[in-house]
C-alpha positions in Angstrom: 0.0 0.0 0.0 1.2 3.5 -0.8 2.9 5.1 2.3 0.8 8.3 1.9 -2.4 6.3 1.9 -1.2 4.4 5.0 -0.5 7.7 6.8 -4.0 9.1 5.9 -5.7 5.9 7.0 -3.9 5.7 10.4 -4.4 9.5 10.9 -8.2 9.1 10.3 -8.3 6.0 12.6 -6.5 8.1 15.3 -8.7 11.2 14.8 -12.1 9.3 14.9 -12.1 8.4 18.6 -10.5 11.8 19.4 -13.4 13.7 17.8 -15.9 11.4 19.6 -14.2 11.9 23.0 -13.9 15.7 22.7 -17.5 16.3 21.5 -20.6 17.1 23.4 -22.7 17.2 20.1 -24.2 13.8 19.2 -23.8 14.4 15.5 -20.0 15.1 15.9 -19.7 11.9 18.0 -21.4 10.0 15.2 -19.0 11.5 12.7 -16.1 10.3 14.8 -17.5 6.8 14.9 -17.9 6.8 11.1 -14.4 8.1 10.5 -12.9 5.2 12.5 -15.2 2.7 10.8 -14.5 3.7 7.2 -10.7 4.2 7.8 -10.1 0.7 9.1 -11.8 -1.1 6.1 -8.8 -0.8 3.8 -6.6 -2.3 6.6 -9.0 -5.3 6.9 -8.9 -6.1 3.1 -5.1 -5.4 2.8 -4.4 -9.1 2.4 -5.9 -10.2 -0.9 -7.7 -13.4 0.2 -11.3 -14.4 0.6 -11.1 -14.6 4.4 -10.1 -10.9 4.7 -12.8 -9.8 2.3 -15.4 -11.8 4.3 -14.2 -10.3 7.6 -14.3 -6.8 6.2 -17.8 -7.3 4.8 -19.1 -8.7 8.2 -17.4 -5.8 10.0 -18.8 -3.2 7.7 -22.4 -4.5 7.7 -22.5 -4.8 11.5 -21.0 -1.4 12.1 -23.0 0.3 9.4 -26.2 -1.1 10.9 -25.3 0.2 14.4 -24.3 3.6 13.0 -27.7 3.8 11.2 -29.6 3.0 14.4 -27.5 5.7 16.3 -28.2 8.3 13.6 -31.9 7.4 13.8 -32.0 8.0 17.5 -30.1 11.3 17.2 -32.5 12.5 14.5 -35.6 11.6 16.4 -34.2 13.2 19.6 -33.5 16.4 17.7 -37.1 16.3 16.3 -38.5 15.8 19.8 -36.4 18.2 21.8 -34.6 20.4 19.3 -31.2 19.6 20.8 -28.2 17.6 19.6 -27.6 16.0 23.0 -29.7 13.5 24.9 -31.5 15.1 27.9 -33.4 13.8 30.9 -36.6 14.4 28.8 -35.4 12.1 26.0 -37.6 9.2 25.2 -36.3 6.0 26.9 -36.8 4.0 23.8 -34.3 6.2 22.0 -31.7 5.8 24.8 -32.2 2.0 24.8 -31.7 1.7 21.0 -28.6 3.9 21.3 -27.2 1.6 24.0 -28.0 -1.5 21.9 -26.3 0.1 18.8 -23.2 1.0 20.8 -23.2 -2.6 22.2 -23.2 -3.8 18.6 -20.2 -1.6 17.8 -18.3 -2.9 20.9 -19.2 -6.6 20.2 -21.1 -7.0 23.5 -23.2 -10.2 23.8 -25.7 -11.0 22.4 -24.4 -8.9 19.5 -20.9 -10.4 19.6 -21.0 -13.1 16.9 -19.2 -10.9 14.4 -16.2 -10.1 16.6 -14.4 -13.6 16.8 -15.0 -14.2 13.1 -13.7 -10.8 12.0 -10.7 -11.0 14.3 -9.8 -14.5 12.9 -9.9 -13.3 9.3 -7.6 -10.2 9.6 -3.9 -9.7 10.2 -2.6 -9.5 13.8 -1.7 -5.8 13.5 -5.2 -4.9 12.4 -6.7 -7.2 15.1 -4.8 -5.2 17.7 -6.3 -2.0 16.5 -9.8 -3.6 16.3 -9.7 -4.9 19.8 -8.1 -1.8 21.5 -8.3 1.6 19.7 -11.7 0.9 18.0 -13.3 0.4 21.4 -12.4 3.8 22.7 -15.0 5.9 20.7 -18.2 3.8 21.6 -17.0 3.6 25.3 -16.4 7.4 25.5 -19.9 7.9 24.1 -21.3 5.5 26.8 -19.3 7.4 29.4 -20.9 10.7 28.5 -24.4 9.2 28.4 -24.1 6.9 31.5 -26.5 8.8 33.7 -29.3 8.5 31.2 -28.9 4.8 30.4 -31.2 2.1 31.7 -29.2 0.3 34.4 -31.1 -3.0 34.0 -30.4 -3.2 30.3 -26.8 -2.2 30.9 -26.3 -4.9 33.6 -28.0 -7.5 31.4 -25.6 -6.8 28.5 -22.7 -6.9 30.9 -23.4 -10.3 32.5 -24.3 -11.8 29.1 -21.0 -10.6 27.7 -19.0 -11.9 30.6 -20.8 -15.3 30.3 -20.3 -15.5 26.5 -16.7 -14.3 26.7 -15.9 -17.0 29.3 -17.7 -19.9 27.6 -16.8 -19.0 24.0 -13.1 -19.1 24.7 -13.1 -22.5 26.2 -12.9 -24.6 23.1 -10.7 -22.3 20.9 -7.3 -23.2 19.5 -6.8 -20.0 17.5 -5.0 -17.3 19.4 -6.9 -14.5 17.6 -10.3 -16.0 18.6 -9.1 -16.4 22.2 -8.2 -12.7 22.3 -11.6 -11.8 20.7 -13.5 -13.7 23.4 -11.2 -12.1 26.0 -12.2 -8.7 24.7 -15.9 -9.6 24.9 -15.5 -10.6 28.6 -13.5 -7.4 29.4 -16.1 -5.2 27.7 -18.7 -6.9 29.9 -16.7 -6.0 33.1 -16.6 -2.4 31.9 -20.3 -2.3 31.2 -21.0 -3.8 34.7 -19.4 -0.8 36.5 -20.7 1.9 34.1 -24.0 2.7 35.9 -22.2 3.0 39.3 -18.7 4.4 38.7 -17.9 5.3 35.1 -14.3 6.4 36.1 -13.6 2.7 37.0 -14.7 1.8 33.5 -11.9 4.1 32.1 -9.3 2.5 34.5 -10.5 -1.0 33.3 -10.2 0.1 29.6 -6.6 1.5 30.2 -5.5 -1.7 31.9 -7.2 -3.9 29.2 -5.2 -2.0 26.5 -2.0 -2.4 28.4 -2.6 -6.2 28.8 -3.8 -6.8 25.2 -1.1 -4.8 23.4 2.0 -6.8 24.5 0.2 -10.0 24.0 -0.5 -9.1 20.4 3.0 -7.8 19.9 4.4 -11.2 20.9 2.0 -12.9 18.5 3.0 -10.5 15.7 6.7 -10.9 16.5 6.5 -14.7 15.9 3.5 -14.7 13.5 1.7 -16.9 15.9 -1.9 -17.7 15.2 -2.5 -21.1 16.9 -1.7 -22.6 20.3 0.6 -25.2 18.7 2.7 -22.4 17.1 3.1 -20.7 20.5 4.6 -23.9 21.8 7.5 -23.6 19.4 8.8 -20.5 21.2 10.6 -22.6 23.8 13.6 -23.0 21.7 13.4 -19.6 20.0 12.7 -17.1 22.7 12.3 -18.9 26.1 12.2 -15.6 28.0 9.3 -14.4 25.9 7.4 -17.7 26.5 7.8 -17.2 30.3 6.5 -13.6 30.0 3.6 -14.7 27.8 2.5 -17.1 30.5 2.6 -14.3 33.1 0.6 -12.0 30.8 -2.0 -14.6 30.1 -2.5 -15.1 33.9 -2.7 -11.3 34.2 -5.4 -11.2 31.5 -7.3 -13.8 33.4 -7.2 -11.6 36.6 -4.9 -13.7 38.8 -3.7 -11.8 41.9 -1.3 -10.2 42.5 -0.8 -9.3 38.7 -2.1 -6.1 37.1 -5.2 -7.8 35.6 -6.5 -8.5 39.1 -6.7 -4.7 39.9 -9.8 -3.8 37.8 -11.7 -7.0 38.8 -11.0 -6.4 42.5 -12.1 -2.8 42.4 -15.2 -3.5 40.3 -16.4 -6.3 42.6 -15.8 -4.1 45.6 -17.8 -1.3 44.0 -20.7 -3.6 43.1 -20.8 -4.9 46.6 -21.0 -1.4 47.9 -24.1 -0.9 45.7 -25.7 -4.2 47.0 -25.2 -6.1 43.7 -24.2 -9.3 45.5 -25.6 -11.7 42.9 -24.0 -9.8 40.0 -20.6 -9.7 41.7 -20.8 -13.5 42.5 -21.7 -14.4 39.0 -18.9 -12.2 37.6 -16.3 -13.7 39.9 -17.4 -17.2 38.8 -17.2 -16.4 35.1 -13.7 -14.9 35.8 -12.6 -18.3 37.0 -13.7 -19.9 33.7 -11.7 -17.2 31.9 -8.7 -18.0 34.1 -9.2 -21.7 33.4 -8.8 -21.4 29.6 -5.8 -19.1 30.0 -4.2 -21.6 32.3 -4.9 -24.4 29.8 -3.3 -22.3 27.1 -0.2 -21.8 29.4 -0.1 -25.6 30.1 -0.2 -26.5 26.4 2.4 -23.9 25.4 4.9 -23.8 28.3 4.5 -27.0 30.4 4.3 -29.5 27.5 6.6 -30.0 24.6 5.0 -30.7 21.2 6.8 -33.2 18.9 9.2 -31.2 16.7 11.2 -32.2 13.6 13.9 -29.8 14.3 17.2 -31.4 15.4 18.7 -28.5 17.2 17.1 -28.0 20.6 18.1 -24.3 20.9 18.0 -21.9 18.0 20.2 -18.8 18.4 18.3 -16.0 20.3 16.0 -14.2 18.0 15.2 -10.5 18.5 12.9 -8.2 16.6 14.5 -4.7 16.9 11.0 -3.1 16.3 9.9 -4.2 19.8 13.1 -4.0 21.7 12.1 -1.1 24.0 8.3 -1.1 23.8 7.7 -4.8 24.5 9.6 -5.1 27.8 8.1 -1.9 29.2 4.5 -3.1 28.3 5.3 -6.5 29.7 6.3 -5.0 33.1 3.3 -2.8 33.2 0.9 -5.6 32.2 2.2 -7.9 35.0 3.7 -5.9 37.9 1.7 -2.6 38.1 -0.3 -3.8 41.1 2.6 -5.4 43.1 4.8 -2.3 42.5 2.1 0.3 43.1 2.8 0.6 46.9 6.5 1.5 46.0 5.3 4.1 43.6 3.2 5.8 46.3 6.3 5.8 48.6 
């Protein structure tokens, strides 16, 4: 692809969520969502194969449908109240369909079926953008509207997403699909805390991006797309394999790693608001998540797959692109919580 084209595409992807975050006008928020949607399509179809085309088509149809519903709600709200922002007087049906449309954009259950399929059909670099940066714009819109949203519908979407994210990832062998189901579960945790403390949702999003980015960078560094191919890292980069195991445990929320922090705070906040059943269900689903991460670690680190290669150790392989960024993100994704008392001192 032409370098100028790539610069324009990435700049538009960067600016879309920025416009949505900094706007108080619903129409401008919608424009930001559309910018990030249209700019990522060329990246999805960059690889000339039917799988990428299918993924891009699924993504476009789902996102365009959600955008159309949001635009409908914005237009009807303007017709009703004469303002470009939702108010207390806004019809509840309009707020509910906006919440459902934004859930479709985020890939929340039961509107999640497109996300694993699209992630599986695209390159790892684009998958990283799809599962991290593309989540920021819809979540920032939900953050601004959180006081007006129906708490029952929000919590239903949250618990369904956590449930589907946990169960969906159990029988997967493709790393991209595992990361997609992990994203669905994390989005569910963010939605669960949104009605009570939206600032914690932002903390969870920040930690989720810190956890997901180094995981994808390791997969990109070794072009790893299946569990079996991760297992070949033991004789290529043994240190990376050990850190991958720690990052997977952190993604699952095992204390005292960084991934435990948002789960701990969210469960505490839910208990303060008398959501005992919800907190219990979420903790149980988190254990299922941790189970399939642990199984992934077992099959990659603790067992050795049959290999045809005669040399047991290949000379240490380094990718200069990630020499500085990857170790920093690895430390942040595993040791933020244990080291936080030292930072305070």
